[in-house]
KOLGU-4560 file (N, C-alpha, C; in nm, 3 decimals, padded with zeros to 5 digits):
<recs>
<n_xx: 00.081 n_yy: -00.121 n_zz: 00.000 ca_xx: 00.000 ca_yy: 00.000 ca_zz: 00.000 c_xx: 00.085 c_yy: 00.127 c_zz: 00.000 mol: A seq: 1 type: SER>
<n_xx: 00.214 n_yy: 00.116 n_zz: 00.024 ca_xx: 00.300 ca_yy: 00.234 ca_zz: 00.033 c_xx: 00.314 c_yy: 00.307 c_zz: -00.101 mol: A seq: 2 type: ALA>
<n_xx: 00.304 n_yy: 00.236 n_zz: -00.213 ca_xx: 00.322 ca_yy: 00.299 ca_zz: -00.344 c_xx: 00.190 c_yy: 00.338 c_zz: -00.411 mol: A seq: 3 type: SER>
<n_xx: 00.077 n_yy: 00.303 n_zz: -00.351 ca_xx: -00.053 ca_yy: 00.331 ca_zz: -00.410 c_xx: -00.080 c_yy: 00.481 c_zz: -00.417 mol: A seq: 4 type: LEU>
<n_xx: -00.117 n_yy: 00.531 n_zz: -00.536 ca_xx: -00.147 ca_yy: 00.673 ca_zz: -00.554 c_xx: -00.294 c_yy: 00.701 c_zz: -00.576 mol: A seq: 5 type: GLU>
<n_xx: -00.369 n_yy: 00.602 n_zz: -00.623 ca_xx: -00.512 ca_yy: 00.620 ca_zz: -00.651 c_xx: -00.588 c_yy: 00.498 c_zz: -00.601 mol: A seq: 6 type: LYS>
<n_xx: -00.695 n_yy: 00.525 n_zz: -00.525 ca_xx: -00.779 ca_yy: 00.420 ca_zz: -00.470 c_xx: -00.924 c_yy: 00.451 c_zz: -00.507 mol: A seq: 7 type: LEU>
<n_xx: -00.984 n_yy: 00.365 n_zz: -00.589 ca_xx: -01.122 ca_yy: 00.385 ca_zz: -00.631 c_xx: -01.201 c_yy: 00.259 c_zz: -00.599 mol: A seq: 8 type: ILE>
<n_xx: -01.300 n_yy: 00.275 n_zz: -00.511 ca_xx: -01.386 ca_yy: 00.164 ca_zz: -00.471 c_xx: -01.529 c_yy: 00.216 c_zz: -00.471 mol: A seq: 9 type: VAL>
<n_xx: -01.619 n_yy: 00.142 n_zz: -00.537 ca_xx: -01.759 ca_yy: 00.183 ca_zz: -00.540 c_xx: -01.849 c_yy: 00.062 c_zz: -00.516 mol: A seq: 10 type: GLU>
<n_xx: -01.945 n_yy: 00.081 n_zz: -00.427 ca_xx: -02.046 ca_yy: -00.021 ca_zz: -00.396 c_xx: -01.986 c_yy: -00.152 c_zz: -00.348 mol: A seq: 11 type: SER>
<n_xx: -01.878 n_yy: -00.144 n_zz: -00.273 ca_xx: -01.817 ca_yy: -00.261 ca_zz: -00.212 c_xx: -01.796 c_yy: -00.231 c_zz: -00.064 mol: A seq: 12 type: LEU>
<n_xx: -01.873 n_yy: -00.296 n_zz: 00.022 ca_xx: -01.859 ca_yy: -00.269 ca_zz: 00.165 c_xx: -01.718 c_yy: -00.298 c_zz: 00.215 mol: A seq: 13 type: PRO>
<n_xx: -01.658 n_yy: -00.201 n_zz: 00.281 ca_xx: -01.523 ca_yy: -00.216 ca_zz: 00.334 c_xx: -01.532 c_yy: -00.226 c_zz: 00.486 mol: A seq: 14 type: LEU>
<n_xx: -01.568 n_yy: -00.342 n_zz: 00.534 ca_xx: -01.577 ca_yy: -00.361 ca_zz: 00.678 c_xx: -01.436 c_yy: -00.372 c_zz: 00.735 mol: A seq: 15 type: SER>
<n_xx: -01.415 n_yy: -00.314 n_zz: 00.851 ca_xx: -01.283 ca_yy: -00.315 ca_zz: 00.913 c_xx: -01.186 c_yy: -00.222 c_zz: 00.842 mol: A seq: 16 type: GLY>
<n_xx: -01.236 n_yy: -00.116 n_zz: 00.780 ca_xx: -01.152 ca_yy: -00.024 ca_zz: 00.703 c_xx: -01.042 c_yy: 00.040 c_zz: 00.787 mol: A seq: 17 type: ALA>
<n_xx: -01.066 n_yy: 00.051 n_zz: 00.919 ca_xx: -00.964 ca_yy: 00.112 ca_zz: 01.005 c_xx: -00.836 c_yy: 00.029 c_zz: 01.008 mol: A seq: 18 type: GLU>
<n_xx: -00.842 n_yy: -00.095 n_zz: 00.959 ca_xx: -00.723 ca_yy: -00.181 ca_zz: 00.957 c_xx: -00.656 c_yy: -00.185 c_zz: 00.821 mol: A seq: 19 type: ARG>
<n_xx: -00.696 n_yy: -00.101 n_zz: 00.728 ca_xx: -00.639 ca_yy: -00.104 ca_zz: 00.594 c_xx: -00.492 c_yy: -00.066 c_zz: 00.590 mol: A seq: 20 type: LEU>
<n_xx: -00.446 n_yy: 00.011 n_zz: 00.683 ca_xx: -00.306 ca_yy: 00.051 ca_zz: 00.685 c_xx: -00.285 c_yy: 00.189 c_zz: 00.626 mol: A seq: 21 type: GLY>
<n_xx: -00.162 n_yy: 00.231 n_zz: 00.625 ca_xx: -00.128 ca_yy: 00.365 ca_zz: 00.578 c_xx: -00.111 c_yy: 00.368 c_zz: 00.426 mol: A seq: 22 type: ALA>
<n_xx: -00.145 n_yy: 00.482 n_zz: 00.368 ca_xx: -00.127 ca_yy: 00.506 ca_zz: 00.225 c_xx: -00.051 c_yy: 00.638 c_zz: 00.209 mol: A seq: 23 type: PHE>
<n_xx: 00.078 n_yy: 00.640 n_zz: 00.236 ca_xx: 00.154 ca_yy: 00.765 ca_zz: 00.240 c_xx: 00.164 c_yy: 00.838 c_zz: 00.105 mol: A seq: 24 type: PRO>
<n_xx: 00.150 n_yy: 00.768 n_zz: -00.006 ca_xx: 00.162 ca_yy: 00.831 ca_zz: -00.137 c_xx: 00.029 c_yy: 00.849 c_zz: -00.209 mol: A seq: 25 type: ASN>
<n_xx: -00.081 n_yy: 00.824 n_zz: -00.139 ca_xx: -00.213 ca_yy: 00.834 ca_zz: -00.200 c_xx: -00.244 c_yy: 00.979 c_zz: -00.237 mol: A seq: 26 type: LEU>
<n_xx: -00.285 n_yy: 00.999 n_zz: -00.362 ca_xx: -00.320 ca_yy: 01.133 ca_zz: -00.411 c_xx: -00.470 c_yy: 01.147 c_zz: -00.434 mol: A seq: 27 type: ARG>
<n_xx: -00.537 n_yy: 01.036 n_zz: -00.465 ca_xx: -00.680 ca_yy: 01.041 ca_zz: -00.492 c_xx: -00.748 c_yy: 00.919 c_zz: -00.431 mol: A seq: 28 type: GLU>
<n_xx: -00.859 n_yy: 00.944 n_zz: -00.361 ca_xx: -00.940 ca_yy: 00.836 ca_zz: -00.304 c_xx: -01.086 c_yy: 00.863 c_zz: -00.337 mol: A seq: 29 type: ALA>
<n_xx: -01.149 n_yy: 00.766 n_zz: -00.401 ca_xx: -01.292 ca_yy: 00.773 ca_zz: -00.430 c_xx: -01.355 c_yy: 00.650 c_zz: -00.367 mol: A seq: 30 type: SER>
<n_xx: -01.431 n_yy: 00.673 n_zz: -00.263 ca_xx: -01.490 ca_yy: 00.565 ca_zz: -00.182 c_xx: -01.640 c_yy: 00.590 c_zz: -00.173 mol: A seq: 31 type: LEU>
<n_xx: -01.714 n_yy: 00.541 n_zz: -00.270 ca_xx: -01.856 ca_yy: 00.570 ca_zz: -00.282 c_xx: -01.937 c_yy: 00.444 c_zz: -00.251 mol: A seq: 32 type: VAL>
<n_xx: -02.033 n_yy: 00.458 n_zz: -00.162 ca_xx: -02.120 ca_yy: 00.347 ca_zz: -00.121 c_xx: -02.040 c_yy: 00.228 c_zz: -00.071 mol: A seq: 33 type: ARG>
<n_xx: -01.950 n_yy: 00.253 n_zz: 00.021 ca_xx: -01.864 ca_yy: 00.148 ca_zz: 00.076 c_xx: -01.898 c_yy: 00.114 c_zz: 00.221 mol: A seq: 34 type: CYS>
<n_xx: -02.006 n_yy: 00.170 n_zz: 00.272 ca_xx: -02.052 ca_yy: 00.145 ca_zz: 00.410 c_xx: -01.945 c_yy: 00.184 c_zz: 00.513 mol: A seq: 35 type: ALA>
<n_xx: -01.867 n_yy: 00.286 n_zz: 00.482 ca_xx: -01.762 ca_yy: 00.332 ca_zz: 00.574 c_xx: -01.821 c_yy: 00.412 c_zz: 00.689 mol: A seq: 36 type: LEU>
<n_xx: -01.773 n_yy: 00.386 n_zz: 00.809 ca_xx: -01.811 ca_yy: 00.469 ca_zz: 00.923 c_xx: -01.691 c_yy: 00.546 c_zz: 00.977 mol: A seq: 37 type: ASP>
<n_xx: -01.576 n_yy: 00.529 n_zz: 00.912 ca_xx: -01.454 ca_yy: 00.601 ca_zz: 00.951 c_xx: -01.364 c_yy: 00.621 c_zz: 00.828 mol: A seq: 38 type: THR>
<n_xx: -01.283 n_yy: 00.723 n_zz: 00.834 ca_xx: -01.182 ca_yy: 00.747 ca_zz: 00.731 c_xx: -01.042 c_yy: 00.746 c_zz: 00.793 mol: A seq: 39 type: LEU>
<n_xx: -01.031 n_yy: 00.690 n_zz: 00.912 ca_xx: -00.905 ca_yy: 00.693 ca_zz: 00.987 c_xx: -00.790 c_yy: 00.631 c_zz: 00.909 mol: A seq: 40 type: VAL>
<n_xx: -00.818 n_yy: 00.539 n_zz: 00.820 ca_xx: -00.711 ca_yy: 00.475 ca_zz: 00.742 c_xx: -00.645 c_yy: 00.572 c_zz: 00.644 mol: A seq: 41 type: PHE>
<n_xx: -00.703 n_yy: 00.690 n_zz: 00.624 ca_xx: -00.644 ca_yy: 00.792 ca_zz: 00.537 c_xx: -00.560 c_yy: 00.894 c_zz: 00.614 mol: A seq: 42 type: LEU>
<n_xx: -00.551 n_yy: 00.878 n_zz: 00.743 ca_xx: -00.484 ca_yy: 00.977 ca_zz: 00.827 c_xx: -00.339 c_yy: 01.002 c_zz: 00.789 mol: A seq: 43 type: GLU>
<n_xx: -00.268 n_yy: 00.903 n_zz: 00.740 ca_xx: -00.126 ca_yy: 00.917 ca_zz: 00.702 c_xx: -00.109 c_yy: 00.951 c_zz: 00.554 mol: A seq: 44 type: LYS>
<n_xx: -00.217 n_yy: 00.987 n_zz: 00.487 ca_xx: -00.213 ca_yy: 01.018 ca_zz: 00.344 c_xx: -00.190 c_yy: 01.168 c_zz: 00.323 mol: A seq: 45 type: SER>
<n_xx: -00.073 n_yy: 01.214 n_zz: 00.359 ca_xx: -00.040 ca_yy: 01.357 ca_zz: 00.356 c_xx: -00.042 c_yy: 01.417 c_zz: 00.215 mol: A seq: 46 type: ALA>
<n_xx: -00.030 n_yy: 01.335 n_zz: 00.112 ca_xx: -00.028 ca_yy: 01.384 ca_zz: -00.027 c_xx: -00.167 c_yy: 01.384 c_zz: -00.091 mol: A seq: 47 type: LYS>
<n_xx: -00.270 n_yy: 01.349 n_zz: -00.015 ca_xx: -00.405 ca_yy: 01.338 ca_zz: -00.069 c_xx: -00.452 c_yy: 01.472 c_zz: -00.125 mol: A seq: 48 type: LEU>
<n_xx: -00.493 n_yy: 01.472 n_zz: -00.253 ca_xx: -00.539 ca_yy: 01.592 ca_zz: -00.322 c_xx: -00.690 c_yy: 01.590 c_zz: -00.345 mol: A seq: 49 type: GLU>
<n_xx: -00.745 n_yy: 01.471 n_zz: -00.369 ca_xx: -00.888 ca_yy: 01.457 ca_zz: -00.400 c_xx: -00.947 c_yy: 01.345 c_zz: -00.316 mol: A seq: 50 type: ARG>
<n_xx: -01.059 n_yy: 01.374 n_zz: -00.253 ca_xx: -01.127 ca_yy: 01.275 ca_zz: -00.170 c_xx: -01.277 c_yy: 01.280 c_zz: -00.199 mol: A seq: 51 type: LEU>
<n_xx: -01.331 n_yy: 01.167 n_zz: -00.236 ca_xx: -01.475 ca_yy: 01.152 ca_zz: -00.253 c_xx: -01.518 c_yy: 01.038 c_zz: -00.163 mol: A seq: 52 type: THR>
<n_xx: -01.606 n_yy: 01.066 n_zz: -00.070 ca_xx: -01.657 ca_yy: 00.964 ca_zz: 00.023 c_xx: -01.806 c_yy: 00.986 c_zz: 00.041 mol: A seq: 53 type: ALA>
<n_xx: -01.880 n_yy: 00.964 n_zz: -00.066 ca_xx: -02.025 ca_yy: 00.988 ca_zz: -00.063 c_xx: -02.100 c_yy: 00.859 c_zz: -00.035 mol: A seq: 54 type: ARG>
<n_xx: -02.217 n_yy: 00.876 n_zz: 00.027 ca_xx: -02.310 ca_yy: 00.766 ca_zz: 00.052 c_xx: -02.246 c_yy: 00.655 c_zz: 00.136 mol: A seq: 55 type: TYR>
<n_xx: -02.187 n_yy: 00.695 n_zz: 00.246 ca_xx: -02.132 ca_yy: 00.602 ca_zz: 00.343 c_xx: -02.205 c_yy: 00.621 c_zz: 00.476 mol: A seq: 56 type: ASN>
<n_xx: -02.149 n_yy: 00.573 n_zz: 00.583 ca_xx: -02.213 ca_yy: 00.582 ca_zz: 00.715 c_xx: -02.135 c_yy: 00.677 c_zz: 00.806 mol: A seq: 57 type: HIS>
<n_xx: -02.074 n_yy: 00.778 n_zz: 00.750 ca_xx: -01.996 ca_yy: 00.873 ca_zz: 00.829 c_xx: -02.090 c_yy: 00.965 c_zz: 00.907 mol: A seq: 58 type: LEU>
<n_xx: -02.059 n_yy: 00.986 n_zz: 01.032 ca_xx: -02.140 ca_yy: 01.075 ca_zz: 01.115 c_xx: -02.075 c_yy: 01.211 c_zz: 01.136 mol: A seq: 59 type: GLU>
<n_xx: -01.946 n_yy: 01.218 n_zz: 01.113 ca_xx: -01.874 ca_yy: 01.345 ca_zz: 01.127 c_xx: -01.745 c_yy: 01.339 c_zz: 01.045 mol: A seq: 60 type: SER>
<n_xx: -01.687 n_yy: 01.454 n_zz: 01.025 ca_xx: -01.560 ca_yy: 01.460 ca_zz: 00.953 c_xx: -01.445 c_yy: 01.443 c_zz: 01.052 mol: A seq: 61 type: LEU>
<n_xx: -01.347 n_yy: 01.363 n_zz: 01.015 ca_xx: -01.234 ca_yy: 01.343 ca_zz: 01.106 c_xx: -01.147 c_yy: 01.469 c_zz: 01.111 mol: A seq: 62 type: PRO>
<n_xx: -01.097 n_yy: 01.505 n_zz: 01.228 ca_xx: -01.016 ca_yy: 01.627 ca_zz: 01.243 c_xx: -00.891 c_yy: 01.630 c_zz: 01.155 mol: A seq: 63 type: PRO>
<n_xx: -00.833 n_yy: 01.515 n_zz: 01.124 ca_xx: -00.708 ca_yy: 01.514 ca_zz: 01.047 c_xx: -00.726 c_yy: 01.569 c_zz: 00.906 mol: A seq: 64 type: PHE>
<n_xx: -00.849 n_yy: 01.579 n_zz: 00.855 ca_xx: -00.869 ca_yy: 01.635 ca_zz: 00.721 c_xx: -00.817 c_yy: 01.779 c_zz: 00.714 mol: A seq: 65 type: LEU>
<n_xx: -00.824 n_yy: 01.851 n_zz: 00.823 ca_xx: -00.773 ca_yy: 01.988 ca_zz: 00.828 c_xx: -00.622 c_yy: 01.997 c_zz: 00.817 mol: A seq: 66 type: GLY>
<n_xx: -00.553 n_yy: 01.886 n_zz: 00.842 ca_xx: -00.407 ca_yy: 01.884 ca_zz: 00.834 c_xx: -00.355 c_yy: 01.843 c_zz: 00.696 mol: A seq: 67 type: ASP>
<n_xx: -00.444 n_yy: 01.801 n_zz: 00.607 ca_xx: -00.402 ca_yy: 01.758 ca_zz: 00.474 c_xx: -00.387 c_yy: 01.880 c_zz: 00.384 mol: A seq: 68 type: LEU>
<n_xx: -00.268 n_yy: 01.935 n_zz: 00.379 ca_xx: -00.243 ca_yy: 02.062 ca_zz: 00.310 c_xx: -00.253 c_yy: 02.052 c_zz: 00.158 mol: A seq: 69 type: THR>
<n_xx: -00.245 n_yy: 01.932 n_zz: 00.102 ca_xx: -00.256 ca_yy: 01.915 ca_zz: -00.044 c_xx: -00.400 c_yy: 01.893 c_zz: -00.089 mol: A seq: 70 type: GLU>
<n_xx: -00.492 n_yy: 01.873 n_zz: 00.005 ca_xx: -00.631 ca_yy: 01.843 ca_zz: -00.028 c_xx: -00.697 c_yy: 01.964 c_zz: -00.095 mol: A seq: 71 type: LEU>
<n_xx: -00.741 n_yy: 01.944 n_zz: -00.221 ca_xx: -00.801 ca_yy: 02.051 ca_zz: -00.299 c_xx: -00.949 c_yy: 02.028 c_zz: -00.327 mol: A seq: 72 type: ARG>
<n_xx: -00.990 n_yy: 01.901 n_zz: -00.331 ca_xx: -01.129 ca_yy: 01.868 ca_zz: -00.359 c_xx: -01.173 c_yy: 01.760 c_zz: -00.262 mol: A seq: 73 type: LEU>
<n_xx: -01.283 n_yy: 01.787 n_zz: -00.196 ca_xx: -01.336 ca_yy: 01.691 ca_zz: -00.100 c_xx: -01.487 c_yy: 01.687 c_zz: -00.114 mol: A seq: 74 type: SER>
<n_xx: -01.538 n_yy: 01.572 n_zz: -00.154 ca_xx: -01.682 ca_yy: 01.553 ca_zz: -00.166 c_xx: -01.721 c_yy: 01.445 c_zz: -00.067 mol: A seq: 75 type: LEU>
<n_xx: -01.781 n_yy: 01.487 n_zz: 00.043 ca_xx: -01.817 ca_yy: 01.393 ca_zz: 00.148 c_xx: -01.963 c_yy: 01.414 c_zz: 00.184 mol: A seq: 76 type: ILE>
<n_xx: -02.036 n_yy: 01.307 n_zz: 00.187 ca_xx: -02.178 ca_yy: 01.310 ca_zz: 00.222 c_xx: -02.194 c_yy: 01.252 c_zz: 00.362 mol: A seq: 77 type: HIS>
<n_xx: -02.243 n_yy: 01.333 n_zz: 00.455 ca_xx: -02.264 ca_yy: 01.286 ca_zz: 00.593 c_xx: -02.413 c_yy: 01.277 c_zz: 00.619 mol: A seq: 78 type: ILE>
</recs>
């Protein structure tokens, strides 16, 4: 997962997502209809530029999103 730059998953439940591990080189993540209740696995993704996390089970935005200085586009449905 260390070299992954783009992660696109749609309509596939990702149970246990908090155990996915770090993605330090991730630049784009599109996670639509994945039944996610957390985005904590993206916390170490300092290079993240685009994030789409629509139609999941998120109840709030994680505080670490404010620390992602490269993040330019974020589409999140809560």
